[in-house]
TIMIZA-557253 format. One line per field, with one value per residue (C-alpha): z, x, y; residue in three letters. Coordinates in steps of 0.1 Angstrom, whole numbers, m for minus. Last residue first. Layout:
BEGIN
up <- Z,...;
east <- X,...;
north <- Y,...;
res <- ALA,...;
END
This chain:
BEGIN
up <- m299,m273,m284,m262,m246,m243,m221,m217,m241,m234,m232,m195,m194,m213,m192,m203,m191,m225,m243,m224,m201,m199,m166,m137,m152,m145,m173,m199,m218,m245,m256,m283,m275,m297,m276,m275,m302,m302,m295,m293,m283,m290,m275,m292,m265,m268,m276,m312,m318,m307,m326,m328,m338,m345,m338,m354,m338,m358,m350,m371,m384,m415,m441,m471,m479,m445,m414,m385,m347,m330,m305,m272,m251,m272,m260,m225,m232,m250,m231,m251,m258,m278,m291,m296,m320,m347,m372,m409,m433,m427,m442,m474,m498,m469,m455,m486,m491,m485,m499,m501,m503,m489,m459,m422,m417,m380,m367,m342,m333,m325,m300,m294,m265,m261,m298,m298,m269,m295,m312,m347,m346,m368,m359,m375,m387,m388,m387,m371,m365,m337,m334,m300,m299,m336,m362,m391,m414,m424,m422,m425,m397,m396,m425,m428,m441,m459,m451,m458,m488,m482,m502,m484,m468,m436,m418,m439,m470,m479,m505,m508,m543,m557,m548,m584,m589,m559,m573,m607,m594,m610,m593,m559,m529,m497,m474,m444,m418,m401,m383,m390,m384,m410,m397,m382,m375,m373,m344,m337,m306,m294,m270,m237,m215,m180,m186,m218,m197,m172,m201,m215,m183,m183,m220,m224,m193,m212,m235,m206,m221,m251,m274,m304,m337,m374,m396,m422,m460,m462,m435,m459,m477,m446,m435,m404,m396,m395,m372,m348,m347,m344,m318,m295,m268,m290,m280,m245,m260,m280,m317,m327,m364,m371,m402,m416,m439,m433,m465,m470,m434,m450,m439,m461,m442,m460,m478,m467,m473,m457,m468,m452,m470,m448,m443,m443,m457,m479,m445,m428,m453,m452,m416,m416,m443,m423,m390,m406,m422,m391,m369,m395,m399,m361,m359,m393,m378,m352,m380,m398,m368,m366,m334,m308,m279,m247,m220,m227,m264,m281,m318,m327,m339,m311,m282,m250,m215,m191,m192,m176,m186,m205,m222,m253,m281,m309,m341,m359,m395,m387,m364,m334,m310,m274,m262,m281,m265,m231,m215,m240,m253,m216,m211,m244,m235,m201,m219,m244,m215,m198,m230,m237,m268,m248,m259,m293,m319,m317,m310,m341,m341,m304,m308,m337,m320,m289,m310,m328,m294,m282,m313,m307,m272,m287,m301,m335,m328,m348,m341,m366,m359,m386,m403,m395,m360,m350,m326,m313,m297,m293,m315,m333,m328,m353,m352,m375,m361,m372,m349,m349,m320,m321,m298,m274,m255,m267,m299,m297,m332,m331,m363,m360,m389,m383,m390,m380,m375,m397,m389,m415,m391,m369,m397,m399,m424,m401,m387,m352,m316,m293,m265,m251,m266,m293,m299,m264,m255,m272,m294,m269,m233,m238,m274,m273,m239,m254,m286,m264,m247,m281,m292,m259,m265,m238,m212,m184,m153,m128,m144,m140,m100,m103,m127,m107,m88,m67,m81,m82,m61,m84,m93,m103,m125,m138,m152,m168,m184,m196,m211,m230,m244,m258,m272,m288,m285,m317,m304,m275,m240,m213,m182,m169,m133,m115,m76,m58,m29,m29,m24,14,24,m1,8,46,42,20,47,28,m4,m10,13,10,m27,m33,m9,m28,m62,m50,m38,m68,m90,m69,m75,m112,m113,m97,m119,m149,m138,m132,m166,m181,m169,m138,m135,m148,m146,m176,m204,m216,m252,m280,m276,m286,m321,m331,m366,m381,m357,m378,m352,m353,m322,m298,m274,m239,m238,m248,m214,m200,m211,m176,m150,m127,m108,m72,m66,m30,m31,m67,m59,m25,m46,m69,m40,m25,m55,m60,m95,m83,m61,m94,m102,m83,m56,m37,m56,m43,m69,m44,m60,m54,m79,m90,m111,m136,m156,m147,m131,m145,m137,m116,m83,m71,m77,m41,m42,m68,m45,m38,m64,m67,m94,m97,m123,m116,m139,m127,m130,m128,m95,m93,m77,m71,m92,m78,m108,m113,m132,m131,m146,m165,m181,m204,m218,m206,m181,m183,m152,m149,m116,m114,m79,m73,m51,m54,m76,m107,m129,m129,m138,m176,m196,m222,m210,m209;
east <- m1253,m1242,m1210,m1181,m1161,m1124,m1100,m1062,m1061,m1044,m1009,m1011,m1018,m987,m966,m956,m924,m905,m935,m926,m954,m980,m994,m1012,m1007,m1029,m1054,m1025,m1011,m985,m955,m928,m896,m881,m890,m927,m940,m976,m995,m1032,m1043,m1069,m1071,m1089,m1096,m1082,m1047,m1032,m1055,m1035,m1048,m1028,m1038,m1009,m1001,m991,m997,m1004,m1008,m1019,m1013,m1027,m1001,m1022,m995,m999,m979,m969,m966,m944,m958,m943,m974,m993,m971,m980,m1017,m1019,m1046,m1061,m1096,m1107,m1142,m1158,m1174,m1190,m1203,m1197,m1218,m1249,m1237,m1222,m1215,m1211,m1179,m1156,m1127,m1133,m1107,m1118,m1155,m1180,m1193,m1187,m1165,m1156,m1153,m1129,m1136,m1105,m1103,m1073,m1070,m1042,m1043,m1068,m1047,m1020,m1042,m1060,m1057,m1048,m1048,m1026,m1028,m1007,m1024,m1010,m1016,m994,m981,m971,m998,m996,m1020,m1033,m1054,m1086,m1104,m1079,m1065,m1059,m1080,m1087,m1123,m1132,m1161,m1144,m1124,m1096,m1083,m1051,m1045,m1029,m1061,m1082,m1100,m1130,m1142,m1177,m1185,m1155,m1168,m1170,m1136,m1122,m1137,m1122,m1086,m1064,m1079,m1066,m1083,m1061,m1080,m1104,m1105,m1131,m1113,m1104,m1111,m1118,m1138,m1131,m1093,m1073,m1056,m1019,m1003,m1030,m1019,m1019,m1013,m1021,m1046,m1061,m1063,m1086,m1108,m1107,m1121,m1149,m1156,m1155,m1176,m1207,m1192,m1184,m1156,m1165,m1153,m1177,m1161,m1166,m1138,m1134,m1140,m1176,m1185,m1203,m1219,m1241,m1243,m1220,m1240,m1273,m1258,m1246,m1278,m1299,m1278,m1282,m1255,m1238,m1263,m1246,m1212,m1189,m1187,m1150,m1139,m1108,m1088,m1058,m1034,m1029,m1016,m999,m982,m953,m935,m957,m972,m971,m1005,m1039,m1054,m1082,m1078,m1077,m1061,m1044,m1060,m1093,m1121,m1135,m1136,m1153,m1180,m1184,m1189,m1212,m1233,m1233,m1243,m1271,m1287,m1284,m1299,m1327,m1333,m1338,m1375,m1379,m1367,m1396,m1420,m1404,m1408,m1445,m1457,m1480,m1492,m1496,m1520,m1539,m1543,m1535,m1530,m1550,m1581,m1576,m1582,m1578,m1566,m1581,m1549,m1530,m1512,m1481,m1463,m1449,m1443,m1421,m1426,m1398,m1387,m1368,m1345,m1325,m1347,m1338,m1325,m1353,m1380,m1369,m1361,m1371,m1402,m1413,m1408,m1427,m1455,m1460,m1457,m1485,m1507,m1505,m1511,m1542,m1541,m1552,m1589,m1576,m1583,m1547,m1532,m1509,m1503,m1492,m1474,m1453,m1446,m1435,m1414,m1397,m1387,m1374,m1352,m1342,m1330,m1307,m1284,m1289,m1275,m1246,m1209,m1179,m1142,m1121,m1100,m1066,m1062,m1027,m1015,m983,m978,m941,m914,m935,m972,m982,m1019,m1038,m1070,m1106,m1133,m1172,m1195,m1229,m1249,m1279,m1279,m1245,m1230,m1194,m1181,m1144,m1122,m1087,m1064,m1033,m998,m970,m978,m1003,m1036,m1046,m1040,m1070,m1093,m1125,m1148,m1179,m1177,m1162,m1174,m1147,m1132,m1099,m1074,m1065,m1033,m1020,m1040,m1028,m1057,m1082,m1080,m1054,m1064,m1100,m1101,m1080,m1101,m1132,m1117,m1110,m1144,m1159,m1140,m1119,m1117,m1091,m1096,m1069,m1058,m1094,m1089,m1054,m1070,m1101,m1129,m1123,m1123,m1150,m1172,m1202,m1202,m1166,m1174,m1205,m1183,m1157,m1186,m1202,m1168,m1165,m1202,m1192,m1157,m1166,m1191,m1194,m1172,m1196,m1182,m1158,m1146,m1110,m1104,m1072,m1075,m1053,m1077,m1091,m1057,m1049,m1086,m1093,m1064,m1073,m1108,m1097,m1074,m1079,m1098,m1135,m1154,m1135,m1131,m1168,m1179,m1157,m1170,m1206,m1202,m1184,m1213,m1237,m1218,m1216,m1255,m1258,m1233,m1250,m1284,m1269,m1254,m1288,m1307,m1331,m1357,m1386,m1379,m1361,m1382,m1384,m1370,m1391,m1409,m1375,m1380,m1354,m1353,m1337,m1308,m1276,m1252,m1247,m1269,m1242,m1262,m1266,m1304,m1296,m1279,m1313,m1323,m1342,m1354,m1382,m1399,m1411,m1448,m1447,m1471,m1458,m1421,m1429,m1446,m1415,m1390,m1409,m1406,m1371,m1361,m1347,m1323,m1309,m1293,m1305,m1330,m1342,m1321,m1332,m1349,m1372,m1403,m1384,m1360,m1356,m1325,m1320,m1288,m1295,m1265,m1235,m1210,m1233,m1232,m1243,m1280,m1286,m1259,m1280,m1299,m1267,m1239,m1214,m1189,m1170,m1145,m1108,m1079,m1044,m1014,m981,m963,m929,m946,m983,m1012,m1046,m1069,m1106,m1138,m1172,m1205,m1234,m1267,m1292,m1279,m1243,m1221,m1188,m1168,m1131,m1111,m1073,m1056,m1021,m992,m959,m929,m945,m931,m959,m947,m951,m981,m972,m995,m1025;
north <- m566,m538,m523,m531,m501,m508,m489,m483,m512,m546,m555,m555,m592,m602,m577,m544,m530,m537,m518,m488,m477,m452,m442,m456,m491,m523,m514,m512,m483,m486,m467,m475,m455,m430,m400,m412,m435,m447,m478,m483,m517,m543,m578,m608,m636,m672,m660,m657,m625,m596,m565,m531,m499,m478,m442,m407,m376,m345,m308,m280,m246,m232,m216,m226,m254,m268,m259,m281,m274,m299,m324,m327,m320,m343,m375,m367,m365,m397,m413,m442,m454,m483,m489,m523,m546,m524,m548,m540,m564,m545,m512,m529,m500,m476,m494,m490,m511,m548,m571,m606,m595,m620,m600,m603,m573,m568,m531,m519,m483,m461,m432,m413,m387,m358,m350,m322,m307,m301,m276,m278,m314,m343,m379,m405,m441,m472,m505,m535,m573,m587,m624,m636,m663,m673,m660,m678,m655,m667,m634,m607,m588,m549,m538,m500,m495,m462,m442,m408,m397,m373,m341,m332,m297,m308,m299,m323,m314,m333,m357,m370,m356,m373,m407,m422,m407,m426,m458,m452,m446,m422,m392,m406,m390,m397,m423,m417,m444,m469,m496,m532,m568,m594,m624,m659,m652,m686,m698,m709,m723,m748,m773,m753,m784,m773,m745,m761,m794,m776,m764,m800,m814,m788,m792,m829,m837,m843,m869,m893,m915,m937,m909,m906,m908,m896,m909,m882,m880,m890,m864,m839,m868,m873,m909,m905,m872,m893,m921,m894,m874,m906,m920,m888,m888,m862,m838,m836,m827,m846,m857,m862,m858,m878,m869,m889,m879,m841,m824,m790,m796,m813,m843,m864,m894,m926,m935,m945,m908,m888,m851,m815,m788,m765,m729,m746,m726,m756,m778,m751,m748,m786,m786,m755,m775,m808,m788,m770,m800,m820,m794,m787,m824,m834,m825,m842,m875,m874,m872,m900,m923,m918,m907,m925,m907,m929,m924,m957,m949,m915,m915,m884,m900,m926,m902,m921,m913,m939,m960,m932,m903,m888,m917,m904,m931,m934,m954,m971,m963,m931,m951,m941,m922,m929,m894,m873,m899,m896,m865,m840,m860,m863,m825,m817,m839,m821,m788,m799,m810,m775,m758,m778,m804,m833,m828,m830,m802,m785,m819,m822,m784,m781,m813,m802,m767,m786,m810,m780,m765,m798,m801,m767,m774,m800,m774,m756,m722,m725,m718,m721,m718,m702,m729,m743,m742,m753,m782,m793,m828,m835,m849,m858,m858,m830,m819,m799,m784,m779,m765,m767,m756,m768,m744,m744,m777,m790,m805,m799,m811,m811,m817,m834,m836,m857,m849,m877,m912,m933,m944,m970,m999,m985,m993,m973,m983,m990,m955,m948,m952,m947,m968,m955,m976,m953,m972,m962,m929,m898,m895,m903,m888,m859,m851,m855,m833,m806,m805,m801,m771,m756,m759,m746,m716,m705,m676,m675,m655,m651,m619,m605,m606,m586,m564,m553,m568,m598,m632,m661,m637,m643,m606,m609,m640,m620,m593,m616,m634,m600,m590,m622,m617,m583,m593,m628,m655,m676,m706,m711,m701,m717,m702,m712,m702,m698,m701,m676,m666,m702,m720,m721,m723,m750,m773,m769,m780,m808,m823,m856,m850,m857,m835,m802,m807,m812,m784,m758,m771,m770,m734,m724,m739,m720,m687,m694,m697,m664,m647,m661,m649,m615,m615,m626,m596,m594,m565,m585,m621,m636,m649,m684,m685,m692,m658,m641,m659,m683,m701,m667,m672,m669,m655,m617,m614,m630,m652,m639,m644,m679,m686,m684,m718,m720,m697,m706,m679,m681,m676,m688,m717,m728,m725,m745,m774,m773,m774,m803,m821,m817,m802,m771,m790,m806,m772,m742,m732,m701,m674,m639,m617,m602,m622,m654,m668,m705,m715,m740,m751,m786,m804,m822,m848,m870,m889,m922,m912,m905,m877,m858,m835,m814,m822,m851,m857,m826,m837,m844,m836,m851,m832,m851,m841,m821,m790,m798,m787,m794,m798,m790,m798,m782,m788,m772,m786,m771,m740,m748,m733,m753,m741,m748,m746,m747,m749,m740,m754,m735,m735,m744,m772,m795,m829,m837,m849,m876,m903,m881;
res <- ASP,GLU,VAL,TYR,ALA,ILE,SER,ALA,PRO,THR,ARG,ASP,TYR,GLU,SER,VAL,GLN,SER,LEU,LYS,ALA,CYS,GLU,SER,LEU,ASN,PRO,GLY,TYR,ARG,MET,GLU,VAL,GLY,ASN,GLU,MET,TRP,SER,ILE,GLN,ALA,LYS,LEU,GLU,THR,LEU,GLY,PHE,LEU,LEU,VAL,VAL,GLU,TYR,ASP,ILE,ARG,TYR,PHE,LYS,ASP,GLY,SER,ARG,ASN,THR,GLN,GLN,SER,LEU,ASN,LYS,ALA,ALA,LYS,SER,THR,ASP,ALA,TYR,VAL,THR,CYS,LYS,ASN,ILE,PHE,SER,ASP,LEU,GLU,THR,ASP,MET,TRP,ILE,ALA,ASP,SER,LEU,ASN,GLY,ILE,TYR,ALA,HIS,ILE,ARG,SER,THR,ILE,HIS,SER,CYS,ASP,SER,ALA,SER,ALA,GLY,LEU,LYS,CYS,VAL,GLN,LEU,ARG,SER,GLU,GLN,GLU,GLU,SER,VAL,ARG,THR,GLY,LYS,THR,LEU,ILE,SER,GLY,PHE,ALA,ASN,PRO,LEU,MET,TRP,HIS,GLY,SER,LEU,ASN,ARG,VAL,LYS,THR,ARG,LYS,ARG,ALA,VAL,HIS,ASP,LEU,ARG,SER,SER,ASP,TYR,ARG,ILE,ALA,ILE,PRO,ILE,GLY,TYR,THR,VAL,LYS,ALA,VAL,ARG,THR,LYS,VAL,LEU,HIS,ASP,ILE,TYR,PHE,SER,VAL,ALA,GLY,ASP,SER,VAL,ALA,LYS,ASN,LEU,GLN,THR,GLY,PRO,ARG,CYS,LEU,ILE,THR,ASP,SER,PHE,ALA,PRO,ASP,ARG,GLN,LEU,SER,PHE,PHE,LEU,PHE,ASP,SER,ALA,ALA,TYR,GLY,GLY,VAL,LEU,PHE,THR,HIS,GLN,ASP,PRO,ILE,GLU,THR,VAL,SER,ARG,PRO,VAL,LEU,PHE,ARG,THR,VAL,SER,ILE,PRO,VAL,ALA,SER,ALA,GLN,GLN,GLN,GLN,LYS,PHE,ALA,GLU,ALA,ILE,THR,LYS,ILE,SER,PRO,GLU,PHE,LEU,LYS,ALA,ILE,ASP,GLU,GLY,ALA,LEU,LYS,LEU,GLN,GLY,SER,ARG,ILE,GLY,PHE,GLU,PRO,ASP,ASN,ASP,ARG,ARG,THR,GLY,PHE,LYS,ILE,TYR,GLN,PRO,ASP,GLU,ALA,ASN,ARG,PHE,GLY,LEU,LYS,THR,THR,LYS,ASP,PHE,ILE,LYS,THR,MET,GLN,GLN,ILE,MET,GLU,THR,SER,GLY,PHE,GLN,SER,ASN,ALA,LEU,LYS,SER,LYS,LEU,PHE,GLN,GLN,ALA,ARG,LEU,THR,VAL,PHE,VAL,SER,GLY,GLN,LEU,ARG,CYS,GLU,ALA,PRO,ALA,ILE,GLU,GLU,VAL,SER,ILE,SER,PRO,SER,PHE,ASN,MET,SER,TYR,VAL,SER,MET,ASP,VAL,THR,GLY,GLY,GLY,ALA,ASP,LEU,ILE,ALA,VAL,GLY,LYS,TYR,GLY,PRO,ALA,THR,ASP,GLN,GLU,ASP,TYR,ASP,ASP,GLY,CYS,ALA,ILE,PRO,THR,SER,LEU,ALA,ASP,SER,THR,LEU,VAL,THR,THR,VAL,CYS,PHE,HIS,LEU,SER,ALA,GLU,GLY,GLU,THR,LEU,LEU,HIS,LEU,ARG,SER,GLN,GLY,ASP,PRO,GLY,GLU,PRO,VAL,LEU,GLY,ALA,LEU,GLU,ALA,ALA,HIS,ARG,ILE,GLN,GLN,GLN,GLN,ARG,GLY,GLU,TRP,GLY,ASN,PRO,HIS,THR,LEU,VAL,PHE,GLU,THR,ARG,ASN,GLU,LEU,SER,LYS,TRP,VAL,GLU,SER,GLY,SER,ALA,HIS,SER,GLU,MET,ILE,TYR,ARG,ARG,THR,CYS,HIS,LEU,LEU,TYR,LYS,MET,PHE,ASP,SER,LEU,VAL,ARG,VAL,ALA,ASP,LEU,GLY,GLU,PRO,LEU,PRO,PRO,ILE,ASP,ASP,ASP,LYS,ILE,HIS,SER,SER,PRO,LEU,ASN,LYS,ALA,ARG,LEU,HIS,LEU,LYS,TRP,TRP,GLU,VAL,LYS,VAL,TRP,ASN,GLU,ASP,GLU,ALA,GLN,GLU,ILE,VAL,HIS,GLU,GLN,LEU,ALA,GLU,ALA,GLY,ALA,ALA,ARG,VAL,VAL,HIS,GLU,GLN,ASP,TYR,TYR,LEU,ILE,SER,PRO,ILE,LYS,ASN,ASP,GLY,GLY,LEU,HIS,GLU,GLN,ALA,PRO,TYR,ARG,ALA,VAL,GLY,LEU,ILE,LYS,PRO,VAL,GLU,GLY,PRO,ASP,LEU,ILE,CYS,TYR,SER,ALA,GLY,SER,TYR,THR,THR,GLY,VAL,ASP,PHE,ALA,VAL,VAL,LEU,LYS,ARG,SER,LEU,GLY,GLN,TYR,PRO,GLN,ARG,SER,SER,MET;
END
């Protein structure tokens, strides 16, 4: 990145980013030296891959023995002697395990639990994630120590204050983020507790890919970094000023879609302009469909055994899928010897012949889903996106030139790239593939996120709020319809339960410093009843622009987490109140606060005490004034995330 400034910190620092993918994983890092321009480097050498001249990624595979001890991981798990030992000693191979962590609210009707390789009994996905991150940490440590002058001293001096950026799909939220943080502690990346957690930074894969594209392509001189673009792309049409940038990060398990507005003058600034999207249609699902297709096609063939289908599927995954370009050309899976023949099923000399149109059908669900989601995202953009060839207006209401960058391991598929180029959903954008290594976009971009921090505004993907009771209003028809459900509260007012108090509405653009609040209260028969506050944060995923009643769309409200706060000190100072009937009660007013502008949604409970706003953070042993609360401490006293 030509505009990157020298590091302004006072001491040397190490930043490490892990991109843990469904099929492949990698790591990048940067040693920040005061006064020096940061340079992002990738871990380009892993055990069992040295003879290949190095590689930026390793398979996301582990072998466990019967005692749940990791015996091999990454490329080492693919070595012949390891596979042989695994068979002899009954080790269990674990792959595609990241899909077990998937958010259950993502559209996944095409996925059955049986489609995903099971985890060994007694192991959960968080433990597997921690074991794999521990292996990535080992590989990163070894690479830095071997690749830098005085590498051992560099690592030893920085390892206890290393900053880690951990990426995840766009569709993963609070529950999955909490699991990642727990796994990082188990892996030994950071020590347990708030101090260690403050060195963990979570980031969506879409935003990481954006940083990669901005710093390696869009800010390069005249887009000099080689990229593959549509035939109608004319470099001279690119005008200065605002630019629409869409990111399609197509990986093994998910395809993440993000849309941004960029301004290059006077310096680079980026705003998200539509809710990020995530679809479970990565490359592994093409392989799953291929396996099902082969199983059906060869059901009555002598080569239709389970073992043979698995072997053919592996060959398809490694060769056929990547090399496929044209539906008119037949494809071949070479699985046996010249003696293996079954002409009735297209098998000659150990090769299975498949029609190109049959292979194309395996890609169609992914292509259709990506195009539909992309079109939906364009329509939801807070800022209209259009491609024009005129002078750039000085208003963010129109972005004159949009590039869509296809990155990730799945982006290496020519058939995917060319199919998306032809799809009408992409007719108003310039679809490109960066010429640099596509599979390092996330890890490199994650380090760039820490250094450059380009995105200042993000868009809420859903509406967030809490269950509330609202005062009965006889002039409102919807209230009258619920008259039988009304209850009298301690203050003597008639209230209607099952209402939804919206705090942050879907599509809202939120800056990093911006807070969204909802003022509520808690009543109690005694002051001690107000000493603790609990609030359940819900996400509304329905289609109403203003959802009011939670019981009319039960399936559209998802309980995301519960926020707890200790307000015992404030409760001691509450004054007793009396309702019209003479009954005594106590009331504490508070606000539920959401901070969405950062990469993780944070929830808080805030209240006033002696005229001062009070909050409670995990680093604090007692309540603190707002002015005393650091950015990290501005988190709830306790959050319990709900199991998906």
